[in-house]
Residue frames as qw, qx, qy, qz and C-alpha x, y, z in Angstrom:
[[0.150, 0.441, -0.421, 0.778, 15.35, -24.65, 2.84],
 [0.600, -0.405, 0.160, -0.671, 12.26, -25.02, 5.05],
 [0.952, -0.088, -0.277, -0.101, 12.55, -28.84, 5.10],
 [0.632, 0.268, -0.484, 0.542, 16.19, -28.66, 6.18],
 [0.123, -0.446, 0.371, -0.805, 15.43, -26.15, 8.92],
 [0.791, -0.321, -0.015, -0.521, 12.57, -28.31, 10.26],
 [0.930, 0.016, -0.355, 0.094, 14.70, -31.44, 10.36],
 [0.566, 0.266, -0.438, 0.646, 17.68, -29.86, 12.03],
 [0.094, -0.279, 0.368, -0.882, 15.78, -27.87, 14.66],
 [0.514, -0.363, -0.733, -0.259, 13.33, -30.41, 16.04],
 [0.319, -0.281, -0.625, 0.655, 13.67, -28.86, 19.51],
 [0.181, -0.094, -0.070, -0.976, 11.46, -25.93, 18.36],
 [0.362, 0.374, 0.714, -0.468, 7.87, -25.96, 19.55],
 [0.370, 0.548, 0.677, 0.322, 5.19, -25.89, 16.86],
 [0.028, 0.958, 0.248, -0.138, 4.47, -22.23, 17.60],
 [0.324, -0.715, 0.364, 0.501, 8.17, -21.32, 17.42],
 [0.470, 0.029, 0.720, 0.510, 8.58, -23.24, 14.16],
 [0.288, 0.768, 0.553, 0.145, 5.60, -21.47, 12.63],
 [0.100, -0.951, -0.001, 0.293, 7.14, -18.13, 13.55],
 [0.412, -0.478, 0.562, 0.534, 10.51, -19.03, 12.06],
 [0.437, 0.311, 0.740, 0.406, 8.94, -20.36, 8.86],
 [0.178, 0.897, 0.403, -0.037, 6.77, -17.25, 8.52],
 [0.200, -0.854, 0.218, 0.428, 9.82, -15.00, 8.87],
 [0.438, -0.220, 0.691, 0.531, 11.77, -16.97, 6.27],
 [0.371, 0.573, 0.684, 0.258, 8.85, -16.90, 3.82],
 [0.036, 0.959, 0.187, -0.212, 8.55, -13.14, 4.35],
 [0.282, -0.703, 0.429, 0.493, 12.25, -12.58, 3.71],
 [0.449, 0.051, 0.763, 0.463, 12.26, -14.87, 0.66],
 [0.297, 0.781, 0.546, 0.058, 9.26, -12.96, -0.69],
 [0.059, -0.934, 0.076, 0.343, 11.14, -9.66, -0.32],
 [0.384, -0.429, 0.637, 0.513, 14.19, -11.11, -2.06],
 [0.440, 0.366, 0.753, 0.325, 12.08, -12.44, -4.94],
 [0.196, 0.912, 0.352, -0.070, 10.38, -9.08, -5.36],
 [0.225, -0.784, 0.326, 0.477, 13.75, -7.31, -5.40],
 [0.415, -0.127, 0.753, 0.494, 14.83, -9.63, -8.20],
 [0.348, 0.636, 0.669, 0.164, 11.60, -9.07, -10.12],
 [0.037, 0.953, 0.104, -0.281, 11.97, -5.29, -9.83],
 [0.302, -0.604, 0.525, 0.517, 15.55, -5.53, -11.08],
 [0.428, 0.112, 0.807, 0.392, 14.47, -7.66, -14.05],
 [0.370, 0.744, 0.479, -0.282, 11.77, -5.26, -15.24],
 [0.212, 0.856, -0.231, -0.411, 14.24, -3.30, -17.40],
 [0.561, -0.212, 0.723, 0.343, 15.89, -6.36, -18.96],
 [0.526, 0.394, 0.664, 0.357, 16.15, -5.99, -22.71],
 [0.254, 0.845, 0.321, 0.343, 15.75, -2.25, -23.18],
 [0.518, -0.589, -0.037, 0.619, 18.74, -0.56, -21.58],
 [0.378, 0.121, 0.390, 0.831, 19.44, 1.02, -24.97],
 [0.095, -0.729, -0.488, -0.471, 16.04, 2.76, -25.05],
 [0.517, -0.779, -0.261, 0.239, 16.54, 3.92, -21.46],
 [0.574, -0.296, 0.142, 0.750, 20.00, 5.26, -22.29],
 [0.245, 0.272, 0.433, 0.824, 18.84, 7.29, -25.31],
 [0.202, -0.672, -0.519, -0.487, 15.53, 8.61, -23.94],
 [0.522, -0.685, -0.437, 0.260, 15.84, 9.34, -20.24],
 [0.037, 0.959, -0.080, 0.271, 16.71, 12.85, -19.02],
 [0.608, 0.212, -0.471, 0.604, 20.17, 13.49, -17.67],
 [0.457, -0.711, -0.409, 0.345, 20.42, 14.71, -14.09],
 [0.229, 0.879, 0.013, 0.419, 20.91, 18.51, -14.22],
 [0.460, 0.294, -0.464, 0.697, 23.62, 20.34, -12.30],
 [0.361, -0.602, 0.055, -0.710, 21.17, 22.05, -9.93],
 [0.862, -0.464, -0.108, -0.171, 20.66, 19.11, -7.52],
 [0.800, 0.102, -0.270, 0.526, 24.41, 18.50, -7.46],
 [0.149, 0.514, -0.188, 0.824, 24.94, 22.13, -6.45],
 [0.580, -0.574, 0.008, -0.578, 22.27, 21.97, -3.73],
 [0.939, -0.257, -0.218, 0.072, 23.49, 18.66, -2.30],
 [0.649, 0.211, -0.276, 0.677, 27.04, 19.99, -2.09],
 [0.126, -0.591, 0.122, -0.787, 25.75, 23.16, -0.41],
 [0.780, -0.514, -0.047, -0.353, 24.00, 21.09, 2.28],
 [0.918, -0.069, -0.220, 0.324, 27.11, 18.93, 2.71],
 [0.282, -0.942, 0.114, 0.144, 29.28, 22.04, 3.06],
 [0.295, -0.606, 0.638, 0.373, 32.21, 20.71, 1.04],
 [0.570, 0.404, -0.590, -0.406, 33.17, 18.78, -2.06],
 [0.930, -0.204, 0.178, -0.247, 32.14, 15.15, -1.50],
 [0.218, -0.506, 0.820, 0.157, 34.86, 12.58, -1.20],
 [0.057, 0.059, 0.971, 0.226, 32.52, 9.72, -2.15],
 [0.576, 0.160, 0.048, -0.801, 29.08, 9.82, -3.78],
 [0.236, 0.068, 0.968, 0.055, 26.99, 6.65, -4.11],
 [0.491, 0.160, -0.256, -0.817, 24.34, 6.62, -6.84],
 [0.347, 0.027, 0.909, -0.228, 21.88, 3.86, -5.87],
 [0.556, 0.559, 0.606, -0.101, 19.77, 2.36, -8.64],
 [0.115, -0.599, 0.302, 0.733, 21.97, 4.10, -11.19],
 [0.743, 0.589, 0.229, -0.221, 20.55, 2.36, -14.27],
 [0.802, 0.464, 0.081, 0.367, 22.81, 2.95, -17.26],
 [0.601, -0.247, -0.097, 0.754, 24.86, 5.53, -15.35],
 [0.145, 0.702, 0.300, 0.630, 23.13, 8.66, -16.67],
 [0.429, -0.864, -0.101, -0.241, 22.69, 9.87, -13.10],
 [0.826, -0.400, 0.023, 0.396, 26.21, 8.82, -12.07],
 [0.629, 0.263, 0.147, 0.717, 28.41, 10.66, -14.55],
 [0.045, -0.886, -0.166, -0.431, 26.95, 14.06, -13.55],
 [0.620, -0.778, 0.080, 0.058, 29.06, 13.72, -10.38],
 [0.874, 0.220, -0.046, 0.431, 32.35, 13.08, -12.20],
 [0.376, 0.484, -0.178, 0.770, 33.78, 16.57, -11.61],
 [0.415, -0.681, 0.017, -0.603, 31.84, 17.28, -8.41],
 [0.823, -0.501, 0.226, -0.146, 33.22, 14.43, -6.27],
 [0.100, -0.642, 0.751, 0.119, 36.53, 12.64, -5.82],
 [0.050, -0.056, 0.991, 0.109, 34.97, 9.18, -6.05],
 [0.643, 0.107, -0.007, -0.759, 31.63, 8.11, -7.52],
 [0.133, -0.050, 0.990, 0.003, 30.09, 4.64, -7.18],
 [0.610, 0.022, -0.261, -0.747, 27.03, 3.53, -9.12],
 [0.317, -0.037, 0.909, -0.268, 24.97, 0.72, -7.62],
 [0.642, 0.232, -0.233, -0.693, 22.65, -1.24, -9.94],
 [0.646, -0.124, 0.734, -0.171, 21.21, -4.78, -9.71],
 [0.798, 0.525, 0.189, -0.230, 20.11, -5.20, -13.35],
 [0.713, -0.135, 0.484, 0.490, 22.65, -7.04, -15.52],
 [0.468, 0.651, 0.411, 0.434, 21.56, -5.16, -18.66],
 [0.074, -0.985, -0.082, -0.129, 21.71, -1.77, -17.01],
 [0.537, -0.739, 0.309, 0.265, 25.04, -2.19, -15.27],
 [0.730, 0.126, 0.449, 0.499, 26.63, -3.53, -18.45],
 [0.308, 0.799, 0.260, 0.446, 25.70, -0.26, -20.17],
 [0.341, -0.939, 0.037, -0.027, 26.78, 1.78, -17.12],
 [0.763, -0.425, 0.278, 0.400, 30.24, 0.20, -16.94],
 [0.607, 0.495, 0.273, 0.559, 31.06, 1.69, -20.33],
 [0.026, -0.912, -0.033, -0.407, 31.05, 5.04, -18.49],
 [0.782, -0.524, -0.069, 0.331, 33.65, 3.96, -15.92],
 [0.360, 0.816, -0.212, 0.399, 36.60, 6.33, -15.47],
 [0.404, 0.324, -0.606, 0.604, 39.40, 7.11, -13.04],
 [0.131, -0.100, 0.581, -0.797, 36.94, 8.25, -10.37],
 [0.724, 0.035, 0.044, -0.687, 33.73, 6.44, -11.43],
 [0.105, 0.142, -0.982, -0.072, 33.05, 2.75, -10.87],
 [0.702, -0.135, -0.188, -0.673, 29.97, 0.55, -10.87],
 [0.125, -0.165, 0.932, -0.299, 28.94, -2.27, -8.53],
 [0.543, -0.211, -0.624, -0.521, 26.18, -4.78, -9.21],
 [0.166, -0.158, -0.807, 0.544, 24.16, -4.85, -6.00],
 [0.210, -0.709, -0.625, -0.250, 20.79, -3.96, -4.49],
 [0.066, -0.716, 0.066, -0.692, 19.92, -0.72, -2.72],
 [0.695, -0.633, 0.107, -0.323, 19.45, -2.47, 0.63],
 [0.860, -0.336, 0.287, 0.256, 22.73, -4.41, 0.38],
 [0.386, 0.896, -0.195, -0.101, 25.24, -2.25, -1.47],
 [0.925, 0.019, -0.113, 0.362, 28.30, -4.26, -0.30],
 [0.276, 0.723, -0.222, 0.593, 30.02, -0.93, 0.53],
 [0.458, -0.058, -0.622, 0.633, 31.84, -0.25, 3.79],
 [0.286, -0.812, -0.489, 0.138, 30.06, 1.45, 6.68],
 [0.221, -0.880, -0.020, 0.420, 30.60, 5.22, 7.04],
 [0.596, -0.066, 0.483, 0.639, 32.17, 5.37, 3.59],
 [0.249, 0.552, 0.518, 0.604, 30.01, 7.91, 1.73],
 [0.042, -0.189, -0.214, 0.957, 29.37, 11.64, 2.03],
 [0.514, 0.255, -0.058, -0.817, 26.37, 11.52, -0.33],
 [0.288, 0.169, 0.936, 0.113, 23.87, 8.85, -1.35],
 [0.384, 0.309, -0.140, -0.859, 21.49, 9.58, -4.22],
 [0.422, 0.305, 0.852, 0.056, 18.53, 7.73, -5.71],
 [0.217, 0.370, -0.247, -0.869, 17.67, 9.27, -9.07],
 [0.700, 0.159, -0.310, -0.623, 14.39, 7.97, -10.50],
 [0.538, 0.170, -0.825, 0.019, 14.92, 4.76, -8.53],
 [0.127, -0.186, 0.729, -0.646, 13.86, 4.93, -4.87],
 [0.705, 0.045, 0.135, -0.694, 10.25, 3.99, -5.69],
 [0.826, 0.202, -0.495, -0.180, 11.50, 0.57, -6.83],
 [0.390, 0.242, -0.758, 0.463, 13.18, -0.14, -3.47],
 [0.569, -0.613, -0.548, 0.026, 11.67, -1.26, -0.17],
 [0.037, 0.850, -0.118, 0.512, 12.09, 2.02, 1.76],
 [0.667, -0.710, 0.181, -0.132, 12.76, 0.81, 5.30],
 [0.907, -0.134, 0.213, 0.337, 15.51, -1.66, 4.34],
 [0.580, 0.578, 0.089, 0.567, 17.06, 0.75, 1.83],
 [0.137, -0.886, 0.113, -0.428, 17.13, 3.66, 4.27],
 [0.806, -0.555, 0.195, 0.065, 18.73, 1.41, 6.88],
 [0.836, 0.130, 0.194, 0.497, 21.48, 0.59, 4.39],
 [0.292, 0.775, 0.048, 0.559, 21.89, 4.24, 3.40],
 [0.466, -0.846, 0.140, -0.218, 22.25, 5.18, 7.05],
 [0.894, -0.302, 0.201, 0.263, 24.92, 2.49, 7.40],
 [0.722, 0.279, 0.192, 0.603, 27.07, 3.72, 4.52],
 [0.105, 0.869, 0.087, 0.476, 26.60, 7.48, 5.12],
 [0.449, 0.038, -0.453, 0.769, 29.02, 9.37, 7.31],
 [0.164, -0.708, -0.488, 0.484, 27.74, 11.76, 9.98],
 [0.087, 0.659, -0.046, -0.745, 26.56, 14.99, 8.30],
 [0.200, 0.004, 0.800, 0.565, 26.15, 13.06, 5.05],
 [0.465, 0.314, 0.018, -0.828, 23.32, 13.84, 2.63],
 [0.331, 0.227, 0.901, 0.164, 20.74, 11.51, 1.13],
 [0.345, 0.400, -0.056, -0.847, 18.61, 12.69, -1.79],
 [0.497, 0.376, 0.772, 0.125, 15.90, 11.23, -3.99],
 [0.128, 0.417, -0.274, -0.857, 15.49, 12.94, -7.37],
 [0.399, 0.371, 0.838, 0.043, 12.36, 12.21, -9.40],
 [0.068, -0.043, -0.437, -0.896, 10.81, 13.54, -12.59],
 [0.515, 0.397, 0.490, -0.581, 7.14, 14.36, -12.94],
 [0.205, 0.078, 0.808, 0.546, 5.69, 12.76, -16.06],
 [0.767, 0.427, 0.206, 0.433, 5.02, 13.81, -18.75],
 [0.400, -0.207, 0.043, 0.892, 7.62, 16.48, -19.55],
 [0.224, 0.738, 0.273, -0.575, 6.21, 19.90, -20.39],
 [0.234, -0.023, 0.651, 0.722, 5.57, 20.21, -24.13],
 [0.358, -0.145, -0.397, -0.832, 2.53, 20.75, -26.40],
 [0.543, -0.107, 0.521, -0.650, -0.65, 20.09, -24.46],
 [0.855, 0.226, -0.201, -0.422, -1.88, 17.68, -27.11],
 [0.591, 0.345, -0.709, 0.167, 1.21, 15.51, -26.63],
 [0.115, -0.252, 0.717, -0.640, 0.85, 15.68, -22.85],
 [0.730, 0.019, 0.216, -0.648, -2.80, 14.64, -23.10],
 [0.830, 0.281, -0.440, -0.196, -1.89, 11.67, -25.32],
 [0.314, 0.353, -0.775, 0.420, 0.78, 10.70, -22.79],
 [0.370, -0.158, 0.572, -0.715, -1.73, 10.90, -19.95],
 [0.840, 0.125, -0.073, -0.524, -4.30, 8.80, -21.85],
 [0.723, 0.300, -0.621, 0.053, -1.69, 6.08, -22.44],
 [0.073, 0.309, -0.739, 0.594, -0.66, 6.24, -18.78],
 [0.630, -0.082, 0.324, -0.701, -4.27, 5.71, -17.76],
 [0.879, 0.201, -0.319, -0.292, -4.48, 2.64, -19.96],
 [0.472, 0.348, -0.741, 0.326, -1.32, 1.23, -18.40],
 [0.238, -0.220, 0.632, -0.704, -2.76, 1.73, -14.90],
 [0.790, 0.049, 0.055, -0.609, -6.02, 0.09, -15.95],
 [0.800, 0.267, -0.532, -0.073, -4.23, -2.97, -17.33],
 [0.238, 0.319, -0.762, 0.510, -2.11, -3.30, -14.19],
 [0.460, -0.147, 0.459, -0.745, -5.21, -3.08, -12.01],
 [0.842, 0.143, 0.049, -0.517, -7.22, -5.63, -13.99],
 [0.859, 0.312, -0.404, 0.027, -4.46, -8.17, -14.61],
 [0.662, -0.698, 0.268, -0.060, -2.97, -9.51, -11.37],
 [0.922, 0.029, 0.188, 0.339, -0.51, -11.72, -13.26],
 [0.471, 0.647, -0.022, 0.599, 1.10, -8.53, -14.61],
 [0.277, -0.841, 0.129, -0.445, 0.85, -6.48, -11.44],
 [0.856, -0.498, 0.137, 0.013, 2.43, -9.28, -9.38],
 [0.850, 0.281, -0.031, 0.444, 5.67, -9.18, -11.38],
 [0.371, 0.328, -0.233, 0.837, 6.88, -5.98, -9.69],
 [0.332, -0.775, -0.496, 0.207, 6.10, -3.62, -6.84],
 [0.251, 0.556, -0.026, 0.792, 6.36, 0.17, -6.77],
 [0.360, -0.551, -0.511, 0.553, 6.57, 2.21, -3.58],
 [0.181, 0.898, 0.367, 0.159, 4.83, 5.56, -4.08],
 [0.459, 0.354, -0.095, 0.809, 7.02, 8.57, -4.76],
 [0.300, -0.738, -0.117, -0.593, 4.64, 10.67, -2.68],
 [0.804, -0.583, -0.117, -0.011, 5.88, 8.82, 0.40],
 [0.712, 0.340, -0.288, 0.543, 9.59, 9.54, -0.06],
 [0.006, 0.608, -0.304, 0.733, 9.78, 12.55, 2.25],
 [0.742, -0.488, 0.107, -0.447, 7.71, 10.90, 4.99],
 [0.971, -0.031, -0.179, 0.154, 9.84, 7.75, 4.79],
 [0.502, 0.441, -0.335, 0.664, 13.00, 9.83, 5.17],
 [0.273, -0.584, 0.248, -0.723, 11.53, 11.79, 8.10],
 [0.843, -0.369, 0.057, -0.388, 10.08, 8.74, 9.85],
 [0.839, 0.229, -0.450, 0.201, 13.21, 6.62, 9.53],
 [0.640, -0.763, 0.015, 0.094, 14.87, 8.39, 12.47],
 [0.809, -0.002, 0.131, 0.573, 18.20, 8.53, 10.65],
 [0.358, 0.468, 0.185, 0.786, 18.11, 12.18, 9.58],
 [0.231, -0.401, -0.419, 0.781, 18.25, 15.40, 11.60],
 [0.267, 0.553, 0.041, -0.788, 16.63, 17.49, 8.87],
 [0.371, 0.244, 0.810, 0.383, 14.59, 16.75, 5.76],
 [0.308, 0.597, 0.137, -0.728, 12.80, 18.78, 3.12],
 [0.628, 0.457, 0.583, 0.237, 11.50, 18.77, -0.45],
 [0.053, -0.554, 0.250, 0.793, 12.73, 20.99, -3.31],
 [0.653, 0.599, 0.464, -0.022, 11.19, 21.60, -6.74],
 [0.080, -0.621, 0.406, 0.666, 13.05, 22.57, -9.90],
 [0.801, 0.526, 0.263, -0.115, 12.97, 22.07, -13.67],
 [0.360, -0.465, 0.571, 0.572, 15.43, 21.56, -16.49],
 [0.641, 0.641, -0.016, -0.421, 15.11, 22.16, -20.24],
 [0.496, -0.247, 0.746, 0.370, 16.38, 19.59, -22.74],
 [0.389, 0.369, -0.487, -0.689, 16.19, 19.20, -26.50],
 [0.596, 0.117, 0.759, -0.233, 13.78, 16.57, -27.72],
 [0.277, 0.154, -0.662, -0.679, 12.40, 14.90, -30.86],
 [0.797, -0.081, -0.120, -0.587, 9.24, 12.93, -31.52],
 [0.804, 0.109, -0.582, 0.043, 11.18, 9.67, -31.33],
 [0.238, 0.221, -0.675, 0.662, 12.76, 10.60, -28.01],
 [0.482, -0.176, 0.275, -0.813, 9.38, 11.51, -26.53],
 [0.877, 0.006, -0.316, -0.363, 7.99, 8.16, -27.68],
 [0.684, 0.181, -0.641, 0.297, 11.00, 6.34, -26.23],
 [0.128, -0.344, 0.529, -0.765, 10.59, 8.14, -22.89],
 [0.792, -0.133, 0.100, -0.587, 7.28, 6.30, -22.57],
 [0.902, 0.180, -0.387, -0.058, 8.83, 3.04, -23.77],
 [0.384, 0.418, -0.649, 0.507, 11.59, 3.39, -21.17],
 [0.458, -0.402, 0.384, -0.694, 9.16, 3.08, -18.26],
 [0.063, -0.193, 0.967, -0.156, 9.00, -0.16, -16.33],
 [0.542, 0.267, 0.589, -0.536, 5.22, -0.49, -16.10],
 [0.666, 0.570, -0.141, -0.459, 4.74, -0.33, -19.87],
 [0.297, 0.509, -0.799, -0.121, 7.69, -2.63, -20.54],
 [0.319, -0.075, 0.890, -0.316, 6.24, -5.26, -18.21],
 [0.670, 0.438, 0.371, -0.471, 2.97, -5.26, -20.15],
 [0.540, 0.651, -0.413, -0.338, 4.80, -5.40, -23.49],
 [0.086, 0.396, -0.913, 0.038, 6.73, -8.45, -22.27],
 [0.315, 0.076, 0.871, -0.370, 3.80, -10.26, -20.65],
 [0.381, 0.585, 0.712, -0.068, 0.74, -9.33, -22.75],
 [0.185, -0.197, 0.282, 0.921, 1.66, -6.96, -25.59],
 [0.034, -0.440, -0.729, -0.523, -1.74, -7.36, -27.22],
 [0.237, -0.737, -0.573, 0.267, -3.31, -5.43, -24.31],
 [0.204, -0.801, -0.042, 0.561, -1.38, -2.23, -25.01],
 [0.510, -0.004, 0.507, 0.694, 0.19, -2.35, -28.49],
 [0.185, 0.690, 0.529, 0.459, -2.61, -0.40, -30.21],
 [0.280, -0.931, -0.202, 0.119, -2.58, 2.28, -27.50],
 [0.534, -0.494, 0.290, 0.622, 1.19, 2.71, -27.89],
 [0.412, 0.290, 0.568, 0.651, 0.71, 3.06, -31.65],
 [0.006, -0.876, -0.432, -0.214, -1.96, 5.72, -31.19],
 [0.415, -0.837, 0.021, 0.356, 0.35, 7.66, -28.87],
 [0.540, -0.249, 0.447, 0.668, 3.32, 7.36, -31.23],
 [0.311, 0.535, 0.575, 0.535, 1.25, 8.41, -34.25],
 [0.144, -0.941, -0.308, -0.003, -0.07, 11.43, -32.33],
 [0.474, -0.705, 0.185, 0.493, 3.41, 12.57, -31.31],
 [0.496, -0.001, 0.548, 0.673, 4.81, 12.13, -34.82],
 [0.193, 0.717, 0.540, 0.396, 1.91, 14.08, -36.32],
 [0.260, -0.937, -0.177, 0.151, 2.49, 16.94, -33.85],
 [0.374, -0.780, 0.322, 0.385, 6.25, 17.30, -34.22],
 [0.760, 0.634, -0.141, -0.014, 7.30, 15.57, -37.42],
 [0.836, 0.176, -0.205, 0.478, 11.10, 15.62, -37.76],
 [0.065, 0.812, -0.163, 0.557, 11.69, 18.89, -35.91],
 [0.496, -0.083, -0.620, 0.603, 13.64, 19.34, -32.68],
 [0.330, -0.735, -0.179, -0.565, 11.90, 21.07, -29.81],
 [0.063, 0.357, -0.661, 0.657, 12.46, 21.87, -26.14],
 [0.661, -0.504, -0.515, -0.208, 10.79, 20.05, -23.27],
 [0.159, -0.605, 0.484, -0.612, 10.95, 20.88, -19.58],
 [0.651, -0.182, -0.728, 0.118, 11.45, 18.08, -17.07],
 [0.415, -0.685, 0.150, -0.580, 9.97, 18.98, -13.68],
 [0.572, 0.120, -0.742, 0.328, 11.70, 17.45, -10.67],
 [0.628, -0.705, 0.025, -0.329, 10.99, 16.81, -6.99],
 [0.536, 0.341, -0.645, 0.425, 14.01, 16.30, -4.75],
 [0.706, -0.674, -0.088, -0.199, 13.70, 15.06, -1.18],
 [0.417, 0.553, -0.542, 0.476, 16.73, 15.57, 1.02],
 [0.775, -0.613, -0.153, -0.024, 17.78, 14.17, 4.39],
 [0.207, 0.728, -0.517, 0.400, 20.78, 15.32, 6.45],
 [0.810, -0.213, -0.523, 0.156, 22.23, 12.61, 8.69]]
């Protein structure tokens, strides 16, 4: 691509050509990183589907309250296997799930219905029409998207007075402290491996969840923004709690690239959880942070 551009635009000065090439390299880098982020969940959509929490009704209720009416169209961006999409089935006339991962969207499309459909696309290029949505939601997904480009796209598809919301869990879920401590120890090991192994860390990029509200406020697209906290109780088992860890992109990347670095730590965590809970069912509380912007 760069060779063709150089040959066909020989009228550029050297300085101009350097600027054009730099811009293209930057854009190609962003595209490659988008693809890498989308690929991080390849091969374990089934674990994600069985383990991840469902979106509770509370954020749906709050978003509709801010909108002031029943949404005509809700867009769920980074919808994964559709767990966060189907919660809108009776709350909106039309629901569209956007997901770039082939594995994830294949699982999501099994949840299609008369008013729910799924589109394979990225958060910053949804392929949807401008001013076509009342609500845009990123549930456990906005931290995998480049915020400036994604918010620009969200602004494009949202109607005036539309609502954008990010919904994120705090990890681990609330349960026995011993299980939480084991979860935290494993999380620390994952962070250590990512830090000390650039070849693993370079295969994806996360944008901090702590910056979501500031990014919404600083975008200039929203007249009002705030953060809300809530929790939701779900039934759990030892195997589900183990799979919640296995469903997370950072760990899956290590397991794909260098499983020997983490396999023993995963086993220790799994053994601890099984020894604590055995075969019994128990309740866990998922704590959420929701950031909202009103266009």
